[in-house]
N, C-alpha and C positions, 0 to 999 in steps of 0.2 A: 223693742218699745221705747214715746215718748215719753217720758214722765214727767209731771208737772205742769204738763199744759190742756187748755182747757174743746175740749171739739165744736166745730164750724158747725152754725147753727142750720148752711145749709151749704153743700158743698157739690160745685161745679161737674157736667160732666160733659166736654167738649173738649175742642182741638185744641186750643189752649191747654185743658188740663194734663192731655197727652202727650205735651212735647217733653223735651229733658231739660232740668235745670238749666246747663249753656248755654240752649236752646233758646229761654226764657229772657236771658240774659241779653240774649246777639240779639234777640227779638224789642227790649228796652232801646239798644243802643238803637239800632236802627232807628225808631221813631225818634231819635232824639235828633239823630243826625239828619233826620227829613226837616226839621227844623230850626236847623243855621248850625247845629254846637257842633264843636269840636273834644270825639267823642276818646278819651283814653279808658278802654276798658281794662279795668285793671285787678278784676277778680277771676275768679277761676274759671267761671265760665270762658276766660280768651281762650284756654286751655295751655300754656306755659308756666301759670301760676298755680300752686298749689296753698296758697291761705292768699285771705286778701283785704283783713288788718280789716274790717271792717266795714271796707268801701270796695264796689260791684264798677262802680262806671264813675268815670269826673269829669262834669260839664264844661266847657269852660268857652264863655264867649263877650268880647270886649272885655267887661271887667266883673262879668258872671262866673262864681266860682260855685257849684253845686253839686255834689255831693248823690252818692245814691247809694244802695242798698236793694240787693231783692228779695222777696221771699215767695220761692218758689212752691210756696204751703199751701194744701187742699183739704187739708185732711183736721189740721189744727191752727186755732188762730196766734195772731203774733201779739207777745207776750210786749209788754211797757220797758222790762229788761232792752231793748232793742233800739228802742225810739232813745233812751237813755244812753246807751254805746256809743250811737249815732252821732248825739249830738258834741259826747267827746271827740271822737273823729273830725267833726266838721271844725270847731277852733283849733286844733292840732294839724286840720291843713291845708287851716288859711281859707276855709268858703264861707261865701257870705249864703249858703243856704243848705239845705241838708233833704232828701225825699227819701222817706220809706215805700216800694211800692213791695205787692202782691198779688197773686194771682186768691188770695182766699179770703180772710178779713184780720181786723184787730180787737183784741180783747179791748172793754171801755178805760181797762185800765190802762189799754199804750193810747188812746184820741184822747182822755183826758192827762194827757202828759204831752204829749204833742202841742194840746189846745196850748199850754201853758210859754210856747217858746214860738212867738210867731214867725222865726226861719224854717220851721220844722217842718212839712206837709207829707202825708198821709194819702197815700194811695191802694185803695183794695181792690177786690174781683170784681166788683162788676165797671166801677172807673177801668180798671188798665183796660177790661175789651171794650168799651166803650172805646177807649185812646186808640188803641192798635187794632179793627173792626175788625171784622173778619179770618180768621188765619187759615193757609192748609193745615190739611190734615198730616201728622206726623207720618212715615213711611213704615216706622219701627216705633208704635208706640211705647213710649219709655218709664214703664215703673219703679218712681223711687219714692225713699221715706223722707218725709216733710225733710230737713233742712240741712239732706244729704245729696251733695255736688255730685254729678254722673259716673267724675272721673272717677271717684270710691268706685262706685258700684264696681265700676268698667274692670277697674285694677284685681276688686273679690275674688275670688279663681269659686265658679261652682260644686260646688262639694258632691260625693260619687254618691250614687240613688245604690241605695238601703234592698240590701235581700227582703222580697216577701218572706223567707225561710226564718221562722222560728227556729231559736237551737234548738226546743224539742224537736220539729217535723224533721231537721239537717238528721236528728242522733236515729227518727225513727227508721227512715233511712235506710242509715249506717247499720243498721242492727239485723233491718230487711235481706240487707247484701249480702251480711254476712249470715247468715239463717241458712238463703238460700246453694251460697256458696258451699256449707257446714254440709247440706243435705247430696250435694252432689259426691263430695270427697268423699264424706260416708256410703251411700249408691255403691258406687266405685271401685269400695274396700269391700264391700261385703257379695258383691257381685265376682271380686277374684276371691275371698275364700269361698265360696258355695264353691265353684268351678276348682279349687283344685281342691275340696273335699270329693268333689261326686269322679272327679280325674284316680286318685286314692282308693275310693271305693269301688271303681274298676277295677286299680289291678288288683285289688285282695279277692274279691269274688271270680277275676279269673286265675289266678293262683289255687284256691280252692280248686275251680270245676275244672284243671290241669290235674290236682292232685285226683281228684276223683276216677275224671277220665283212664290213668296211669292206673289206679289202684283194679281199674273193672279190663283191661286186656292186657296187660301187664300178663305176659306166660310164667306156670312156677318154675320157670329152666334159668328163670331171667333173676330170682334174688343168691340162685349157685353160681351164674357165669357173676351177679355183682360182687358177691364173698372173695372170688379167686381177684377181682381188681383190686390193685393198692389204691385204701382207704389216704382219701388225703387230711387234711388235717390244719384248723387256728387255730393258734397259737395253746397247743397242746390237746385239745377236742376237737374230737370227729363233725366235719364235717358235711353240710346234705349233700348226698348221692342221688341227682335226679336219673335213673332207668329210665329207657328211653325200649321200643320195641324192634325189634335185631330181625326180624322178617316183613313181609310185603304183606302177609294177610292180618298181621297186625297194624302193622303203619297205617292201613286200611280201616281199619277199628276204633286206630284214635284217631284221623284225624276227622271221621263223622260221628264218632264220641264230640271233641272239638268242635263240632261245627254245629254239633247241639247244643253245647253248652254256651258257648256266644249267642246265640237265640235269645236263649233265656236269659243270656247277664241284658241282650239290649233290647226285651220287655220291660225288666223289670226295673234296668237305671232310668231313673226320671231324666225328662228332656232338660238342660239348660235352660234360663230364664233368659 
């Protein structure tokens, strides 16, 4: 924001307002060239200069040397400092007169300062529009900060767009994602544990049912036969010896009881989720 400047009383809204700073200088140069002046474009609007030294245009015709300072300002009034600066530049350049041209307005102090020097002329926005006449609308309207050449605006790189997501929203999204992942992981492990528990339960019930069937179907002669068999041992202790039926009738009874036990097991064991 430009500080210490006075806003204009009336802000124009037309094609001249929307042209760029360098285009404004070129319009002024073309106007005086049509009047028969040799125009030296020394300002930044020429495209090759980065500083103007207080002079944008120099007009030459016979014995005349006129220096011009262009101010494409539409928001702020041109102050008296610019008038005094051009007076000093005029003497340094050996000019016979000087002109300050603005597309906006001058402050009262600037007007009073110019009135004290008969070789200084001020041309404000109304006068320059009458001088140039109608101009074409620019293809791309140029929005400039008053007092800033267009080449400076072009040199600026656009800032990256900011994300609409605030840090709080981003953190909430990350927490929600983590919660979903943990929930899925928890469900997976719970299912695995539940299946392992059911499998162990089936084995336990099957062993118990088999022991019941063996107790009911083993004939009285089997213990004697089992006692005659050598007892296997594990670490010095008797190992478990599983007796099995020794004839067809016992085998049939054993299979029947075993099938019944398995049906009971299937009815009492809850299905996996």
